[in-house]
Structures are given as C-alpha cells and as structure tokens.
C-alpha positions in Angstrom: 8.5 46.1 -20.2 6.0 44.0 -18.1 3.5 45.7 -15.9 4.0 44.9 -12.3 1.0 42.9 -10.9 -0.5 44.0 -7.7 -2.6 41.9 -5.4 -5.6 44.0 -6.5 -4.8 43.5 -10.2 -4.5 39.7 -9.6 -7.8 39.6 -7.6 -9.6 41.3 -10.5 -8.4 38.4 -12.8 -9.3 35.5 -10.5 -12.7 34.0 -9.8 -13.5 33.9 -6.1 -13.5 30.5 -4.4 -17.0 29.0 -4.2 -16.4 26.0 -1.9 -18.0 22.7 -2.5 -21.6 23.8 -1.9 -22.5 25.1 -5.3 -20.9 22.0 -6.9 -23.1 19.8 -4.8 -26.2 21.8 -5.7 -25.2 21.4 -9.4 -24.8 17.7 -8.8 -28.3 17.4 -7.3 -29.6 19.0 -10.5 -27.4 17.3 -13.1 -26.4 13.8 -11.8 -28.3 10.8 -12.9 -30.6 9.2 -10.2 -28.3 6.2 -9.8 -25.2 8.3 -9.0 -24.3 7.8 -5.4 -24.0 11.4 -4.0 -21.5 10.7 -1.3 -19.2 8.9 -3.7 -19.5 11.7 -6.3 -18.7 14.2 -3.6 -15.5 12.3 -2.6 -14.6 11.9 -6.3 -14.9 15.6 -6.8 -12.6 16.2 -3.7 -10.1 13.7 -5.2 -10.1 15.7 -8.5 -9.5 18.9 -6.7 -6.8 17.3 -4.6 -5.0 16.0 -7.7 -5.1 19.5 -9.2 -3.7 21.0 -6.0 -1.0 18.3 -5.7 0.2 19.1 -9.2 0.1 22.8 -8.5 2.2 22.3 -5.4 4.7 20.1 -7.3 4.9 22.6 -10.2 5.5 25.4 -7.7 8.4 23.5 -6.1 9.9 22.5 -9.4 9.7 26.0 -10.9 13.2 27.0 -9.8 14.5 24.2 -12.0 12.6 25.4 -15.0 10.5 22.2 -15.3 6.9 21.0 -14.5 5.8 17.7 -13.1 4.5 16.5 -16.4 7.9 17.2 -18.1 9.8 15.6 -15.2 7.4 12.6 -15.4 8.5 12.0 -19.0 12.2 12.4 -18.1 11.7 9.9 -15.2 10.2 7.4 -17.6 13.3 7.7 -19.9 15.6 7.3 -16.9 13.8 4.3 -15.6 13.8 2.6 -19.0 17.3 3.6 -19.9 19.2 0.6 -21.3 16.1 -1.6 -21.4 14.1 -0.8 -24.4 14.0 1.7 -27.2 11.3 4.1 -26.4 8.9 5.6 -29.0 6.8 8.8 -28.6 3.7 6.7 -29.0 4.8 4.4 -26.1 5.4 7.5 -23.9 2.0 8.8 -24.8 0.3 5.5 -23.9 2.2 5.3 -20.6 1.5 8.9 -19.6 -2.2 8.7 -20.7 -2.0 11.6 -23.1 -2.5 12.2 -26.8 0.4 11.7 -29.2 0.2 15.4 -30.1 0.7 16.3 -26.5 3.7 14.1 -26.1 5.2 15.6 -29.3 4.8 19.1 -27.7 6.5 17.8 -24.5 9.3 16.3 -26.5 9.8 19.4 -28.6 10.1 21.5 -25.4 12.5 19.0 -23.8 14.6 18.7 -26.9 14.9 22.4 -27.3 16.6 22.4 -23.8 18.9 19.5 -24.9 17.4 17.2 -22.2 16.3 14.5 -24.7 17.2 13.5 -28.2 15.0 11.8 -30.8 16.7 9.5 -33.3 15.6 7.4 -36.2 15.5 3.7 -35.8 18.3 1.8 -37.6 15.8 -0.9 -38.5 12.8 1.2 -39.6 13.5 4.8 -40.6 9.8 5.7 -40.0 10.3 4.9 -36.3 11.6 7.4 -33.8 13.3 6.6 -30.5 13.6 9.0 -27.6 16.4 9.0 -25.1 17.6 11.2 -22.3 20.8 13.2 -22.7 23.6 13.6 -20.2 22.2 17.1 -19.5 18.7 15.7 -18.9 20.1 13.0 -16.6 22.0 15.7 -14.7 18.8 17.8 -14.3 16.9 14.8 -13.0 19.6 14.2 -10.4 19.3 17.8 -9.3 15.5 17.8 -9.2 14.8 14.5 -7.5 15.6 15.6 -3.9 13.1 18.4 -4.2 10.6 16.1 -5.9 10.8 13.5 -3.1 10.7 16.1 -0.3 7.6 17.7 -2.0 6.0 14.2 -2.2 6.7 13.7 1.5 5.4 17.1 2.4 2.0 16.4 0.9 1.1 14.1 3.8 3.0 15.8 6.6 -0.1 16.8 8.6 -1.3 13.2 9.0 -0.8 11.2 12.2 0.9 7.8 11.9 -2.5 6.0 12.1 -4.0 8.3 9.4 -0.9 7.9 7.3 -1.1 4.1 7.4 -4.9 4.1 6.7 -4.5 6.6 3.9 -1.7 4.6 2.3 -3.9 1.5 2.2 -6.7 3.5 0.7 -4.4 5.1 -1.9 -3.0 1.7 -2.9 -6.5 0.4 -3.4 -7.8 3.4 -5.4 -4.6 3.3 -7.5 -5.2 -0.4 -8.3 -8.8 0.2 -9.1 -7.9 3.1 -11.5 -5.2 1.0 -13.2 -7.7 -1.9 -13.6 -10.2 0.5 -15.1 -7.6 1.9 -17.5 -6.2 -1.5 -18.4 -2.7 -0.7 -17.4 -0.5 1.4 -15.2 2.9 2.6 -14.3 
C-alpha cells in the first residue's frame, strides 16, 4: 500500500526555488568573457520556459495516459501515414533524440497497442513503424486537449504582445532549425 503524501512530506523532498539571481551569479563566475550576459539570461529563461511548457502539457495529457513526447511520436506517424515507411532511426532523427530513446518510446507505445513495428518486405533487417487504429483513436481523443493547452500557454498576452511574440518565435524557431540543419 502506498503511503499518502502530505504537503509537508513533498516539501521535504523538493528543493526550494532560487529564482534567477543565483544562476546569474554563477554565470558571472563561469561564462566566458565573450558571452553576452543579457542574451545568456534570456536563453536561460527560454530553457526554463520550455521545461515549464512541457510540464504543463504533460499535466493536461495525464488523464489520457500519455506524455507530450509520446504524443509527438504518434503525431509524426499520423502526419506521415500513407506517405513513407517510417523507420525508428528516422523518428529518432526527426525528434532529435538517440535511437535507444526512440526504442524505449516505441516499446512503451507498442505495449499499449498504439503502434506496430514490422519487418520490411524488401530488407528483413529494416523495421517500419506505423500507428494502429487504437493509436489513431487515442490521437483523435487527445488533440482537442493538446490544442487547447497550446492556446492556453499564451492566454495572458494582449493582441499586440501576441503578434510580436509570434514573430519572435518564428524567427527563433528558424534560427534553431538552421543551427540544427533541419526541422519539423
């Protein structure tokens, strides 16, 4: 039987928030002299924001028994359905993760009967991944929550802020894709 967790018990297990100050102090001691401090500060905030966005999405998807990373893989399969035969290595490359990580995701999804892996008819060493009917049904159920959660992430912005932020996000996304040599 699991022990009920109290707020006090959880507080004992968590580190208190530090805020950005100690990180900026660490940056002043550890960053190279040519690192632009304001840009590094904004980059740190973007990293924290990305973590928080994923945490919010995972929290909203929890009732469906899936996380954003697993849904992302299923969405790739849905969007490529009928186009190409998809290999685990192609999924790893697109998701920007190691092949071992994609294998773990595929194992998890296959156990739930949301995907299937099959050997290629042309080359028995090659494996192809496809979404099952159950997986497609799950995606259909989850997508309204996914899209409403995406929308909720910018709810507090004014129209002007939203328009400016969209342009900045598009530019940052393009720069990141250029740096990585590819994208979605």
